[in-house]
C-alpha positions, 0 to 999 in steps of 0.5 A: 341195470346192472344186469341188463349191462352184464347181459348186453356184454355178454352178447357182444364179447365174442363176437368183439373179440373174434372179429378183431383178432381173427382180423390180424391173424388173417393178416399174419397168415397171408403175410407168411405165405407170401414171403414175410414170416416176421409175424410168424416168428412172433407166433401171430399166425394163429387163430387163438385170439390170446395172442392178438388181445391187445389189453385196451384196445380189444379189453378195456376200450370195448368194455368202457363203451358197452357199461356206459351203453355207447351207441358204437363199440370200436377196438382194436388188437395187437397190429401184425407186423409185415415187413413188405420188403420180404415179400415176393411182389411187394405191392401186389401182395401188400394189396393181399395182406391188407385185404385178407383182414376185411375178407376174414370179417366177411367170412365170421359173419357169413358163417354167423348168419348161417349158424342162426338156422341151428339156434333151434337145437338149443334150449329156449334160453340159451337160443335167445342168447346165442342168435343174439350173439350170432346177430351181433357177430354178423353185424359187428364183422361187416361194419369192421370189414366196411370200415377198414376198407376207407381208402385211408392209411393205415387203414386196409382200405389205405394200404390197398389204395397205396398198393394198386394207384400209380406211383404219383398217387400213391405215394402222397396217400402212403405219406399220410399214415401217421395222420390216418388216425386223427383224420378218421377221428376228426371226419367220423366225430369232429365234424359231426359235432360241429355241423350240429352246432352250424344246424348243418347234418354230416354223419360221415360214418352212417353214410360211408359206413353203416349204408353199405354195411346195411346192404351187404348184411341184407345180401348175407341174409339172403345168401344163407336163407334168413328171413 
């Protein structure tokens, strides 16, 4: 059992670290290029994961979930500081900065899927481990991209919505940012539990995140020529 847990952790550790930290690095890079050097001054415009790792969100929480064989993984990196007032065109650029994270995940997913074609070059034992790691990177990055595009601040999709909606709709949505995470926890975890107690099936995460993630994963697989 212990060896299985260690092996399971080993095929997830790199996908988790790179998916989360490069997501934040992409935010920092785009913000810097659009005029806000806050993250750049703090050394966050780098693809070095160490600069973005949060000891709790990037290491401890995913490790605990893996050790208890949780059916899902959850984590976060250190948020990238962005001063939207420093951007050239704040509303438009806020959308571009927000989109950078999910786009980086889709790029990572595509690279991981394409790299599976090269696994045959490795010895069998290393090839099996590498293929499982790449498959996990594909799945995790797509799910992270889709989840982050939910239109609720502080998720990236919420910031995109705030940037493109008319002011009468954008301002109330922006004010929800402080309540965003509690709302997500309630919708993703508490409502399904309450629904099951009442004999109702309400699985928001499966319907809204996993279903479109499967379509995207299948699309990427076709694009890179995977069976």
